[in-house]
C-alpha positions in Angstrom: 0.5 -0.1 -0.1 1.7 3.3 -1.1 1.1 6.1 1.9 2.1 8.9 0.1 -0.1 11.9 -1.0 1.3 13.9 -3.8 0.2 17.3 -4.9 -0.3 17.6 -8.3 2.0 20.4 -10.0 -0.2 20.8 -12.9 -2.6 22.9 -11.1 0.0 25.6 -10.5 1.5 25.0 -13.6 -1.5 25.6 -15.2 -2.6 28.8 -12.6 0.7 30.1 -13.5 0.2 30.1 -17.1 -3.5 31.6 -16.8 -1.1 34.7 -15.0 1.0 34.7 -17.8 -1.9 35.4 -20.5 -3.7 37.5 -18.0 -0.4 40.0 -18.2 -0.2 39.9 -22.2 -3.5 40.9 -22.1 -2.9 44.0 -20.0 -0.1 44.7 -21.9 -2.5 44.4 -25.0 -4.9 46.8 -23.1 -2.8 49.2 -22.4 -1.4 49.3 -25.7 -4.4 49.9 -27.1 -5.4 52.7 -24.3 -2.0 54.4 -25.5 -3.4 54.4 -29.1 -6.4 55.4 -28.1 -5.0 58.7 -26.5 -2.9 59.6 -29.5 -5.5 59.2 -31.8 -7.5 61.7 -29.2 -5.0 64.1 -29.1 -4.1 64.0 -33.4 -7.4 64.1 -33.9 -7.9 67.8 -31.8 -4.5 68.6 -33.4 -6.3 68.1 -36.6 -9.3 70.1 -35.8 -7.6 73.3 -34.3 -5.7 73.3 -37.5 -8.9 73.0 -39.8 -10.6 75.4 -37.7 -7.7 78.3 -38.1 -7.5 77.4 -41.7 -11.4 78.0 -41.6 -11.2 80.9 -39.9 -8.2 82.4 -41.7 -10.8 82.0 -45.0 -14.1 83.9 -43.3 -12.0 86.4 -41.8 -11.2 88.0 -45.6 -7.7 86.9 -45.8 -9.0 85.3 -48.7 -8.9 88.4 -50.6 -5.4 89.0 -50.3 -4.4 85.7 -50.9 -4.4 85.0 -54.9 -7.2 82.3 -56.5 -4.6 79.4 -56.3 -3.8 80.1 -53.6 -6.9 80.4 -51.9 -7.7 77.1 -54.0 -4.8 75.5 -52.8 -5.6 76.4 -48.7 -9.8 74.8 -49.6 -8.0 71.8 -50.9 -5.7 71.4 -47.9 -8.8 71.7 -46.0 -10.3 69.2 -47.6 -7.6 66.8 -46.8 -7.4 68.0 -43.0 -11.4 66.5 -43.2 -10.4 63.5 -45.2 -7.3 62.5 -42.5 -10.2 63.8 -39.3 -12.9 61.0 -41.1 -9.8 58.7 -40.7 -9.0 59.6 -37.4 -12.3 58.8 -36.0 -12.7 55.4 -38.1 -9.3 54.6 -36.2 -10.7 56.0 -32.6 -14.0 53.5 -33.2 -12.1 50.3 -34.1 -9.8 50.7 -31.3 -12.8 51.2 -29.2 -14.1 48.5 -30.1 -10.8 46.2 -29.7 -10.4 48.0 -26.6 -13.6 46.3 -25.4 -13.0 43.1 -27.0 -10.1 43.2 -25.3 -11.6 43.2 -21.7 -13.8 40.8 -22.9 -11.4 38.6 -23.7 -9.3 39.9 -20.1 -12.7 38.8 -18.0 -12.5 35.3 -19.6 -8.7 34.9 -18.8 -9.3 36.2 -15.1 -12.3 33.3 -14.6 -9.7 30.8 -16.1 -7.3 31.3 -13.9 -9.6 31.8 -11.2 -10.9 28.2 -11.8 -6.8 26.9 -12.2 -6.1 28.5 -8.8 -9.3 26.7 -6.6 -8.2 24.0 -8.7 -5.4 24.1 -7.2 -5.8 24.6 -3.7 -8.9 22.3 -3.4 -5.1 19.9 -4.5 -3.5 21.3 -1.9 -6.2 20.9 0.8 -6.6 17.6 -0.1 -3.3 16.6 0.4 -3.1 18.5 3.4 -6.0 16.0 4.7 -4.3 13.0 3.3 -1.5 14.1 5.8 -3.1 14.8 8.5 -5.1 11.1 8.4 -1.6 9.6 7.9 -0.4 11.2 10.8 -3.4 10.7 12.9 -3.3 7.0 12.1 0.8 7.0 13.0 -0.6 9.0 16.2 -3.2 6.4 17.1 -1.0 3.7 16.2 1.7 5.0 18.3 -0.7 5.3 21.6 -2.2 1.7 21.2 1.4 0.7 20.8 2.5 2.6 24.2 -0.4 1.2 25.9 0.2 -2.2 25.0 3.9 -1.7 26.5 3.0 -0.4 29.6 3.2 -3.1 32.6 -0.3 -4.3 33.3 -0.7 -4.1 37.3 
């Protein structure tokens, strides 16, 4: 009969693997949030540039500029609008990506908790078996001591 009870290392390995996956997903989330912040900054900068050019045309600076320069300025403003639309599309894409990353993070966290629970249950089962073995040894030692006492 084999009295040794061994903890299964697979649960701690799986827990560590789940924690590593969570760390990777969190890193990905940080990068996505950084990208979103960068896109919002770019959007503000392009919007400010567009507003400055539009005010210049409205104020009457266009009269002092030649026809060609005015057309160039309007074409540039059109390109700024196109760029702004592209940035808004990228912002929406990044926001959706962040939502997806958060969902993956929740699933990975749930998996980590499951693995940690299984590891804890395994450790408790090993401890219970060790306690039972110790109790049997103590009982056997007590019976042996009782039997060795002189019968008076």
